[in-house]
Residue, then its C-alpha position, 0 to 999 in steps of 0.5 A: m465542308k459536308i455535302c448533303q443531298t437528302a433532307h434527312d442527312l441535311a437535318a442530321e448535319l444541322a442538328g447541333a447548329k445554334r444559328v443557321v445562316f443560309v445562302p441559296t444558289m443555282g450554282n455556277l458560282h462567281e465572286g458575287h455568290l462568294a461575297l454573300m458566303r462571306l457576308a453569311r459568316r458574319h451572321g451566324d455559326a453554321v453557314v449552309a449554301s444550296i446548289f439547286v437549278n430550279r425548274l419551276q422558275f424557268g419558262p418554257n422558252e428559257d435556258f433551263d437545259r443549258y444553264p451551266r452546271t459547274f458543281e466541282s468548281d462551285r464546291a471548291g469555291l464554297e470550301r475556300e470560303g469556309v462554308d460548313v454545309l452544301f445542300a445539293p439535292t436532286e430534282h427528285e429530292m426537292y420534288p418527289v411528286p409534281q408540285l401542285y401546291r404553289v406560292q402565289p406572290p403578291p401583285l408585284g410578282s406580276d410586274l417588271e420581271g414577272a411581266f416578262r417571265p410569267g410564273f417566274f416568281d411562283g417558282v422562286c417563292t415556292v422553292v425558297l419556301k421549301l428550302f427554308n423548311l428543309v434548312r430552317p435557318q435563322v438568317a438567309i442572305f439574298g443578293k441586291k442584284d435581284r432586287q425584286q426577288l429580294k423584296i418578294v422573298r422578304g414579304m413572303v417571310q413577313q406574311f407567313n411569319l417565318p422566323i427568318e432574318i433576310v439580310a441583303g448583300e451588295t451587288v458585286r461588279a466587274d471593274d467596268g460596272l457590269a453586275l456579276s451574273s452566271r449568265n454573263g458567261y453566255l456573252s460573246p466578247a463583243e457583247r461582253a464589251e457592250a454589256p456595261r452599258l446597261n449599268r451606265v444608262l441606269r446610273g445616268i438616270a439615277d444621277a439625273i434624279a439626284g440632280g433634281r430631274h423628276d420627269f421619269a418617263n422621259l428619262e426611262a424613254d431616253a435610256r430605252a432608246e440608247l440601249a436599242r440604238n446599241g443593239w439591245q432588246v429592252d424589256y423595261v427601264a423603270v424608276r420605282h420607289g424603294l419600299g414596295l417597288r411601286i411606280a414613282h410619283p410623276e410629280g417628284f414627290d418621292h424623295p430621291n433617297l427612296l428611289i431605285v432604277l431597275g432595267a432588264a434587256k437582252l443583248g444577243s441571246t443573253r438577258l441581263i438585269d440590274n438596278v441602282d439606287v438613286v442615292p447609294r445605300v449600304d445594308e438596306d434593300 
């Protein structure tokens, strides 16, 4: 595996590649990330992963400084998965001057995650666009755990006519249902035991909808209450239409196959997100 820290070296390394597949990450890799690398291998001849902790997507009171940097173990994991190139730029390489030009997401970027993390998707879209311009992939892989991010990046690619296919990777979970996340490492043992509840309450809503219920507001409120009773600080629990994450029709006119249940809540000081399809689907977002 070749490690490149500059755009110049990256371009030289990829000069002969026919079909580049790109997996952007912020490092602190877990099995969910490694599954994306394996998915990438099926879509091209050169797999590029990036590790870059992007300051632009962290709010002033978020965990940029304490976000885990685990480069050596990350590098070893990527090598084991047969990744061809690791792009690990410095902050100065990505932002040699203050980033005055930003990508402004659509209204969806101010909803759900965007409502609780103002500016988050501006930072995500800006760094992803810069990385796309540097790596120049034909395919890029994003995980479904960050469902809203996946939707917004896909829309950005479409609206800017970028010649990149966005492929969605399924969420990888622990045996107890907890979605794998770099932030799970912040959880205390007691919090880790409680953490799967988020997935259970979202799955409970999905099962209720699949069983015929469409009183979405009641289902959301019950889920928020259950989480709060068990020590969670809830940001949102929401039933949304999968196409654009719009609010689901309150009279149940949206087919259950198209609905997604999303949630975000804090357990102690750790903020977790998750989502489930009402009807599980594979290779769709």
